[in-house]
C-alpha positions in Angstrom: 142.0 89.7 -2.8 140.7 92.6 -4.9 138.6 93.3 -7.9 139.5 96.3 -10.1 137.8 97.8 -13.1 140.2 98.4 -16.0 139.5 101.8 -17.7 141.4 102.7 -20.9 143.6 105.7 -20.5 142.1 107.2 -23.7 138.8 107.8 -21.8 140.5 110.4 -19.7 140.7 112.7 -22.8 136.9 112.9 -22.7 136.4 113.8 -19.0 138.8 116.6 -18.2 137.4 119.2 -20.7 136.6 121.5 -17.8 140.0 120.7 -16.4 141.9 122.0 -19.4 143.0 125.2 -17.6 146.4 126.7 -17.7 148.8 124.9 -15.4 149.5 128.1 -13.5 145.9 128.0 -12.2 146.4 124.7 -10.4 146.8 125.4 -6.7 150.4 124.8 -5.4 151.0 121.5 -3.6 150.7 123.0 -0.1 147.2 124.3 -0.8 146.1 121.0 -2.2 146.4 119.6 1.4 143.7 121.3 3.5 142.5 120.9 7.1 139.0 119.9 5.9 140.6 117.4 3.6 142.6 115.8 6.4 139.5 115.7 8.6 137.5 114.1 5.8 140.3 111.6 5.2 140.4 110.7 8.9 136.6 110.0 8.9 136.6 108.0 5.7 139.7 106.1 6.6 138.3 105.2 10.0 135.0 104.0 8.6 136.7 101.9 6.0 139.2 100.5 8.5 136.3 99.1 10.5 134.7 97.7 7.4 137.8 96.0 6.1 138.7 94.7 9.6 135.3 92.9 9.6 136.1 91.5 6.1 139.6 90.5 7.3 138.2 88.7 10.3 135.3 86.9 8.6 136.5 85.8 5.2 139.7 87.6 4.4 138.2 88.8 1.1 138.5 92.6 0.7 137.3 94.3 -2.5 138.9 97.4 -3.9 137.3 100.5 -2.2 139.4 103.2 -3.9 136.6 104.4 -6.2 134.2 104.3 -3.3 136.6 106.4 -1.2 136.8 109.0 -4.0 133.0 109.2 -4.0 132.8 109.6 -0.2 135.5 112.3 -0.4 133.4 114.2 -3.0 130.2 113.8 -0.9 131.8 114.9 2.3 133.4 118.1 0.9 130.2 119.1 -1.0 128.1 118.7 2.2 130.8 120.6 4.1 130.8 123.4 1.5 127.0 123.8 1.5 126.9 124.0 5.3 129.7 126.6 5.4 127.9 128.7 2.7 124.5 128.5 4.5 126.3 129.8 7.7 127.4 132.8 5.7 131.0 132.0 5.3 133.0 131.8 2.0 134.3 128.4 1.3 137.5 127.5 -0.6 136.7 126.0 -4.0 136.7 122.2 -4.1 139.3 121.1 -6.8 140.1 117.7 -8.4 143.5 118.0 -6.7 142.0 118.2 -3.2 139.6 115.4 -4.0 142.6 113.3 -5.1 144.6 114.1 -2.0 141.6 113.1 0.3 141.1 109.9 -1.6 144.9 109.1 -1.3 145.0 109.8 2.4 141.9 107.8 3.2 143.0 104.8 1.2 146.5 104.9 2.8 144.7 104.9 6.2 142.5 101.9 5.6 145.2 100.1 3.6 147.1 99.7 6.9 144.1 97.7 8.2 144.1 95.6 5.0 147.8 94.8 4.8 148.7 95.1 8.5 148.3 91.4 9.1 145.4 91.7 11.6 143.6 88.7 10.0 146.8 86.9 8.9 150.4 87.0 10.1 150.0 89.2 13.2 146.9 87.4 14.4 148.7 84.1 13.6 151.0 84.9 16.6 148.2 84.8 19.2 147.6 82.0 21.7 144.3 80.8 20.2 145.8 80.3 16.8 148.9 78.6 18.4 146.6 76.1 20.1 144.5 75.5 17.0 147.7 74.7 15.0 148.5 71.9 17.5 150.5 72.5 20.7 152.3 69.2 20.5 153.8 69.6 17.1 157.5 70.0 16.7 157.4 73.0 14.5 154.9 74.8 16.9 157.0 74.9 20.1 155.8 76.2 23.5 156.1 80.0 23.9 155.9 80.7 20.1 153.0 83.0 20.5 152.4 86.7 21.4 149.0 88.1 22.5 147.7 91.1 20.5 148.3 94.5 22.2 147.5 98.0 21.0 151.0 99.2 22.0 153.2 96.7 20.3 150.9 96.4 17.2 150.9 100.2 16.8 154.7 100.3 17.2 155.2 97.5 14.7 153.1 99.3 12.1 154.9 102.6 12.5 158.2 100.8 12.2 157.4 98.9 9.0 154.8 101.0 7.1 156.9 104.0 6.3 159.9 102.3 4.6 157.8 101.5 1.5 156.9 105.2 1.0 160.4 106.1 0.0 161.5 102.9 -1.8 160.3 103.8 -5.3 160.1 107.6 -5.2 163.3 108.1 -7.3 161.7 105.9 -10.0 158.4 107.7 -10.2 159.3 109.6 -13.5 160.5 106.4 -15.1 157.3 104.4 -14.3 154.7 107.1 -14.7 156.1 109.4 -17.5 158.8 107.5 -19.4 157.2 104.0 -19.3 153.7 105.4 -19.1 152.4 102.4 -17.2 148.6 102.1 -17.1 147.9 101.3 -13.4 144.2 100.6 -14.2 142.9 101.2 -10.6 144.7 104.5 -10.4 143.4 105.4 -13.9 139.8 104.4 -13.0 139.9 106.6 -9.8 141.2 109.5 -11.8 138.4 109.1 -14.4 135.9 109.3 -11.6 137.4 112.3 -9.9 137.9 114.2 -13.2 134.3 113.4 -14.0 133.0 114.7 -10.7 134.5 118.2 -11.3 132.7 118.9 -14.6 129.1 120.2 -15.1 127.9 116.9 -16.5 129.9 115.0 -13.9 128.3 117.0 -11.1 124.8 115.9 -12.1 126.0 112.3 -12.1 127.7 112.7 -8.8 124.4 114.0 -7.2 122.6 110.8 -8.4 125.4 108.7 -7.0 125.3 110.5 -3.7 121.5 110.0 -3.4 121.8 106.3 -4.2 124.7 106.0 -1.7 122.7 107.6 1.1 119.6 105.6 0.4 121.2 102.2 0.6 123.5 103.3 3.4 120.4 104.0 5.5 118.7 100.7 4.4 121.8 98.7 5.3 122.3 100.4 8.7 118.7 99.9 9.7 118.7 96.3 8.5 121.7 95.6 10.7 119.9 97.2 13.6 116.8 95.1 12.9 118.7 91.9 12.7 120.4 92.5 16.0 117.2 92.0 18.0 116.9 88.4 16.9 120.5 87.3 17.5 120.3 86.8 21.3 122.2 83.4 21.5 124.4 81.0 19.6 123.4 80.3 16.0 120.4 82.7 16.3 119.1 85.4 14.0 118.8 86.0 10.2 122.5 85.2 9.8 121.6 81.5 10.4 118.4 81.4 8.3 118.2 77.9 6.8 117.3 79.1 3.3 117.8 75.8 1.6 116.8 73.5 4.4 118.4 72.3 7.7 120.6 69.7 6.0 122.1 72.3 3.7 122.4 74.7 6.6 124.5 72.2 8.5 126.9 72.3 5.6 126.9 76.1 5.6 124.7 76.4 2.5 122.3 79.3 3.4 121.8 83.0 2.6 122.7 85.0 5.7 121.3 88.4 4.7 124.7 90.2 5.0 124.5 93.5 3.1 128.3 93.8 3.4 128.9 90.7 1.2 126.0 91.6 -1.1 127.7 94.9 -1.7 131.1 93.3 -2.0 129.7 90.9 -4.6 128.4 93.8 -6.6 131.9 95.3 -6.8 133.8 92.0 -7.4 133.7 90.5 -10.9 131.3 87.6 -11.7 134.1 85.1 -12.1 135.4 85.8 -8.6 131.9 85.2 -7.1 131.3 82.1 -9.2 134.8 80.8 -8.2 133.8 81.2 -4.5 130.6 79.3 -5.1 132.5 76.5 -6.9 135.0 76.2 -4.1 132.1 76.0 -1.6 130.3 73.3 -3.5 133.5 71.2 -4.0 134.5 71.5 -0.3 131.4 71.6 1.8 129.2 69.8 -0.7 131.6 66.9 -1.5 135.0 66.8 0.0 134.5 67.5 3.7 131.4 65.1 4.1 133.5 62.4 2.3 136.6 62.9 4.5 134.5 63.1 7.6 133.3 59.5 6.8 137.0 58.4 7.0 137.2 59.2 10.7 138.8 56.3 12.4 140.7 55.4 9.3 142.5 58.6 8.0 142.5 60.2 11.5 141.6 59.1 15.0 137.9 59.5 16.1 139.1 60.9 19.5 140.6 64.0 17.9 138.6 67.2 18.1 137.5 68.6 14.7 139.6 71.7 15.3 142.8 69.6 15.5 145.2 70.0 12.6 145.5 66.2 12.4 141.8 65.8 11.8 139.3 67.3 9.3 140.5 70.8 10.1 144.0 69.9 8.8 142.6 69.0 5.4 140.6 72.2 5.2 143.7 74.4 6.0 146.3 72.6 4.0 144.2 72.1 0.9 143.3 75.8 0.9 147.1 76.6 1.3 147.8 74.4 -1.7 145.3 76.3 -3.9 146.6 79.7 -2.7 150.3 78.7 -3.2 149.6 77.1 -6.7 147.7 80.2 -7.9 150.2 82.6 -6.3 153.3 80.8 -7.7 151.9 80.7 -11.2 150.9 84.4 -11.2 154.2 85.3 -9.6 156.3 83.6 -12.3 154.0 84.9 -15.0 154.3 88.5 -13.8 158.1 88.2 -13.4 158.4 86.9 -17.0 156.0 89.4 -18.4 157.7 92.3 -16.5 161.2 91.2 -17.6 160.1 90.9 -21.2 158.2 94.2 -21.3 160.9 96.1 -19.5 163.6 94.7 -21.8 161.6 95.7 -24.8 160.9 99.2 -23.5 164.5 99.8 -22.6 165.7 98.5 -25.9 163.7 101.0 -27.9 163.8 103.9 -25.4 167.0 105.4 -27.0 165.3 105.6 -30.4 162.1 107.3 -29.3 163.4 109.5 -26.4 164.0 112.6 -28.5 160.7 112.6 -30.4 158.6 111.2 -27.5 157.6 114.6 -26.0 156.7 116.1 -29.3 154.5 113.1 -30.2 152.5 113.3 -26.9 149.1 114.9 -27.0 148.7 118.3 -25.3 146.9 116.8 -22.3 149.7 114.4 -21.7 152.4 117.1 -21.9 150.4 119.3 -19.4 150.1 116.4 -17.0 153.8 115.6 -17.3 154.7 119.3 -16.7 152.7 119.3 -13.5 154.0 115.9 -12.4 157.6 117.0 -12.9 157.4 120.6 -11.9 157.4 120.0 -8.1 160.0 117.3 -7.8 160.9 115.2 -4.8 164.7 115.5 -4.2 166.6 112.2 -4.7 168.6 112.8 -1.5 165.4 113.2 0.5 164.0 109.9 -0.7 167.3 108.0 -0.1 167.8 109.6 3.3 164.2 108.7 4.3 164.7 105.1 3.2 167.9 104.9 5.1 166.4 106.5 8.2 163.3 104.3 8.4 165.4 101.2 7.6 167.8 101.8 10.4 164.9 102.3 12.9 163.3 99.1 11.7 166.5 97.0 11.8 167.0 98.2 15.4 163.4 98.0 16.7 162.0 94.8 15.2 164.6 92.4 16.8 163.9 94.2 20.1 160.1 93.5 19.7 160.6 90.0 18.3 164.0 88.5 19.4 163.2 85.4 17.2 163.8 87.5 14.0 167.5 88.3 13.9 168.6 91.8 12.8 170.5 90.5 9.8 167.3 89.0 8.3 165.7 92.5 8.5 168.8 94.1 7.0 168.8 91.7 4.0 165.0 92.3 3.6 165.6 96.1 3.3 168.6 95.6 0.9 166.3 93.5 -1.4 163.1 95.6 -0.8 163.7 98.2 -3.6 164.2 95.5 -6.2 161.1 93.5 -5.0 159.1 96.7 -4.8 160.0 97.7 -8.3 159.1 94.3 -9.7 155.8 94.3 -7.9 154.9 98.0 -8.8 155.9 97.4 -12.4 153.7 94.3 -12.6 150.8 96.2 -11.0 151.3 98.9 -13.6 150.9 96.4 -16.4 148.3 94.0 -15.0 146.8 95.8 -11.9 147.7 92.9 -9.7 149.4 93.7 -6.4 151.5 90.6 -5.5 152.7 91.8 -2.1 151.1 88.9 -0.3 153.0 86.4 -2.5 156.3 88.1 -1.8 155.4 87.9 1.9 154.7 84.2 1.7 158.0 83.5 0.0 159.7 85.4 2.8 157.7 83.5 5.4 158.8 80.1 4.1 162.5 81.1 3.7 162.8 82.8 7.1 160.9 80.1 8.9 163.1 77.4 7.4 166.4 79.3 8.1 165.4 80.3 11.7 165.0 76.7 12.9 162.4 74.9 14.9 162.7 77.1 18.0 162.3 80.5 16.4 161.0 79.6 12.9 157.3 80.2 13.3 157.5 83.6 14.9 160.4 84.7 12.7 158.6 83.6 9.6 155.3 85.4 10.4 157.1 88.7 11.4 159.4 88.5 8.4 156.4 88.0 6.1 154.9 91.2 7.6 158.1 93.2 7.0 158.4 92.3 3.3 154.7 92.5 2.6 154.4 96.0 4.1 157.3 97.4 2.1 156.2 95.9 -1.2 152.5 96.7 -0.7 153.0 100.4 0.3 155.4 101.0 -2.6 152.9 99.6 -5.1 150.0 101.6 -3.6 152.0 104.8 -3.7 152.7 104.3 -7.4 149.0 103.7 -8.1 148.3 107.0 -6.3 151.0 108.8 -8.3 149.2 107.6 -11.5 145.9 109.1 -10.2 147.7 112.3 -9.3 149.4 112.5 -12.7 146.0 112.2 -14.4 144.2 114.7 -12.2 147.1 117.3 -12.3 147.9 116.8 -8.6 151.4 117.5 -7.3 153.4 114.4 -6.4 154.6 116.2 -3.3 151.1 116.6 -2.0 150.4 112.9 -2.9 153.5 111.7 -0.9 152.6 113.9 2.1 149.0 112.8 2.1 150.0 109.2 1.8 152.3 109.7 4.8 149.6 111.4 6.8 147.1 108.6 5.9 149.6 105.9 6.8 150.3 107.6 10.2 146.6 107.8 10.9 146.1 104.2 9.8 148.9 103.0 12.2 146.8 104.3 15.1 143.3 103.6 13.8 143.9 100.1 12.5 144.9 98.5 15.9 142.0 100.4 17.6 139.6 99.0 15.0 141.0 95.5 15.5 140.6 95.7 19.3 137.0 96.8 18.8 136.4 93.4 17.3 138.9 91.5 19.5 137.3 92.6 22.8 133.7 92.5 21.6 133.6 89.2 19.6 135.1 85.7 19.7 137.8 86.2 17.1 139.3 83.0 15.7 136.5 80.7 16.8 136.2 78.2 13.9 132.5 77.8 14.5 131.7 81.5 15.0 131.2 84.5 12.7 134.7 85.9 13.0 136.7 82.8 12.1 139.8 84.8 10.9 140.7 81.9 8.6 144.0 83.3 7.3 145.6 83.6 10.7 145.6 79.8 10.9 146.6 79.5 7.3 149.7 81.7 7.7 150.7 80.0 11.0 150.5 76.6 9.3 152.5 77.9 6.4 155.3 78.8 8.9 155.0 75.4 10.5 155.2 73.8 7.1 158.4 75.8 6.4 159.9 74.5 9.7 158.7 70.9 9.7 158.3 70.1 6.0 155.6 67.6 4.9 155.5 65.9 8.3 153.1 68.6 9.4 150.4 67.2 7.1 147.7 64.6 8.2 147.4 61.3 6.5 146.7 61.4 2.7 146.7 65.2 2.9 149.9 65.5 0.9 148.3 63.7 -2.1 145.3 66.0 -1.9 147.5 69.1 -1.6 149.6 68.0 -4.6 146.5 67.5 -6.6 145.0 70.9 -5.8 148.4 72.6 -6.3 148.6 71.1 -9.8 145.0 72.0 -10.4 145.7 75.7 -9.5 148.7 75.8 -11.8 146.9 74.0 -14.7 143.7 76.1 -14.5 145.8 79.3 -14.8 147.7 77.9 -17.7 144.5 76.8 -19.5 143.1 80.3 -18.9 146.1 81.9 -20.5 146.2 79.5 -23.5 142.5 79.6 -24.2 140.7 82.3 -26.3 139.8 85.3 -24.1 136.0 84.6 -24.3 136.6 81.1 -23.0 139.5 81.9 -20.6 137.4 84.5 -18.7 135.2 81.7 -17.4 137.9 79.6 -15.8 137.7 79.7 -12.0 140.2 81.6 -9.8 142.0 79.2 -7.4 142.6 81.7 -4.6 138.9 82.7 -4.6 138.0 78.9 -4.5 140.2 78.5 -1.5 138.4 81.0 0.7 135.2 79.1 1.4 137.1 75.9 2.1 137.7 77.3 5.6 134.9 79.8 6.2 131.9 78.0 4.7 129.5 78.6 1.8 127.2 81.2 3.2 129.2 84.3 2.3 129.8 82.9 -1.3 126.0 82.8 -1.7 125.8 86.4 -0.6 128.5 87.4 -3.1 126.7 85.6 -5.9 123.4 87.4 -5.0 125.4 90.7 -5.4 126.5 89.5 -8.9 123.0 88.5 -9.8 121.7 92.0 -8.9 124.3 93.6 -11.1 123.6 91.2 -13.9 119.9 91.8 -13.9 120.3 95.6 -13.5 122.6 95.7 -16.5 120.0 93.8 -18.5 117.2 96.1 -17.5 119.2 99.4 -17.7 122.9 99.1 -18.5 123.7 102.9 -18.5 122.0 103.4 -15.1 123.6 100.3 -13.7 127.1 101.4 -14.7 126.6 104.7 -13.0 124.9 103.5 -9.8 126.4 100.1 -9.0 129.5 101.5 -7.2 127.4 103.9 -5.2 124.8 101.3 -4.2 127.4 98.7 -3.3 129.4 101.3 -1.2 126.2 102.3 0.6 125.4 98.6 1.5 129.0 98.0 2.7 129.3 101.3 4.7 125.8 101.0 6.3 126.5 97.6 7.7 130.0 98.7 8.6 128.7 101.6 10.6 126.3 99.3 12.5 129.4 97.5 13.7 130.3 100.4 16.0 127.1 100.5 18.1 126.8 96.7 18.1 130.4 96.4 19.4 129.7 98.9 22.1 126.6 97.0 23.1 128.6 93.7 23.2 131.3 95.4 25.3 128.6 96.6 27.7 127.3 93.1 28.0 123.9 94.1 26.5 122.4 91.0 24.9 119.8 91.0 22.1 116.3 90.3 23.5 115.3 87.5 21.1 116.8 84.4 19.8 115.4 83.3 16.4 116.5 79.8 15.6 115.3 76.8 13.6 114.9 73.1 14.3 113.3 70.2 12.5 109.6 69.6 13.0 108.5 66.7 15.3 107.3 63.6 13.4 105.2 60.7 14.6 
């Protein structure tokens, strides 16, 4: 799930005053990709891969880090340039185009960790998730699991990640130039990059860099300090009973996580309040009440982790919220996309001739650069065909449960699905790849039968999700490149380089956690909640409603209807009122992972709120830098803490809490 700031395109006319050079002075596309840029992208992408892997395996909630990546790219090259100059060497000028290429490459790298399924469909294949889903259920047959491995995971990512790069390349002119879609995230990143490379923007960037470094250091040192007190189960500041021991038992406490405080500063207030509402409804009301039905609704002898006991209600109610929210948005985007596209095509013939003359000079300059170094149609089609054939051959060899003809059909439909998703993202900034993946999961699981359904559904979900997600991300990057006068060729090549790096870095990042920590433990820090959710979606596709525990169907129907209704009410209400309606998918996350991280996120929102009240202009400038520093500092501490865990080095102190003795 992601939060993105919407920036009007008109603001771009203010920033690039220093960018208004003749098009001929812009470096050619091959010089926009530099060795130092690739090295910077590798470092930034690796750091963010570790960070988002932690988020994937704890809550599954990942904020948008594109703007942060652009800031780090600027910081890295500026430091690099100063060091080179002090050593007496002449450094190549740092251009907005190089900044854009680095950001694109780094984001492509960590996006593999976000969308690669390490916390969802791929992890849902492992034995621990298989056992948690219920080994005796008909839709979860023996042998329907596959343990994580660096080799097969890396191979799978290479096979599926590159198809999406070529799916929409032939349509880039239509979507970026002709339709002039907004792509707010790409636009916001372009505004930031263009602003960095002006005299005024350079001063602002220096302030942001100082703020980033300050809070990066604080966050890293705080993680180091906390480690000393976590020498045992349920020890340390991450289990501090802020609101008392009774509230702590229901996961209501502040766990001092700078990662989630920073994420809360980036995410919108309504996302964070929705998380808190979901936590209060579930851990404050529903789960205690359902626990009291033990022996009536479900047998007392069942362990809590069983899908036929309390855990089943947690998983399936959260699925109902996610599916209800996803289905509504999916239908809304399809309707909105169809209506908008029809309207644009209907009037395109009338305005085509005068359109170029009516465009501002800045727009014509951007269009000229964007179209000057074209990507041949034959190259895009040949690339799509080549990668599709490799995937159709290799995936059934890796997963015999998924037949080759399902993969073939997926790649025949992929360009249409990718266009629909990318067009919707251009209008609304919402990437719906996960919903397309869930639809594929249900369909393939149901069609593959009880023996192969779960594995085929999970892998098929990954195939569709990867294509649709990568294609949409590339179009966002094309928008950023269009607004920063960056060649689409350099954007495509940098995206491919970043994807290749990500296919190697992401599995290594995953195994850093998988070997050092207890991944998938429902009572631990790394619960990996979506792995169980996705596996149970596949089981539901195979078994139908017989997979649900007693009275769970009624609860699921109620929450599914709630998710659809709350979205409808939001759209029908005045904007000032509608903006305060909760987001069902955000509400679903704490149902499985507890309330503590929602409190952290709300603390982040509170900091932003107070800061804006005290000094709105400074807050607008510094919030992204401070939040990024908090997230990156804690993320960097993961590396030494993982090494210590792998070396069997235990923290020296266990700080825990217990009730005082009475009488």
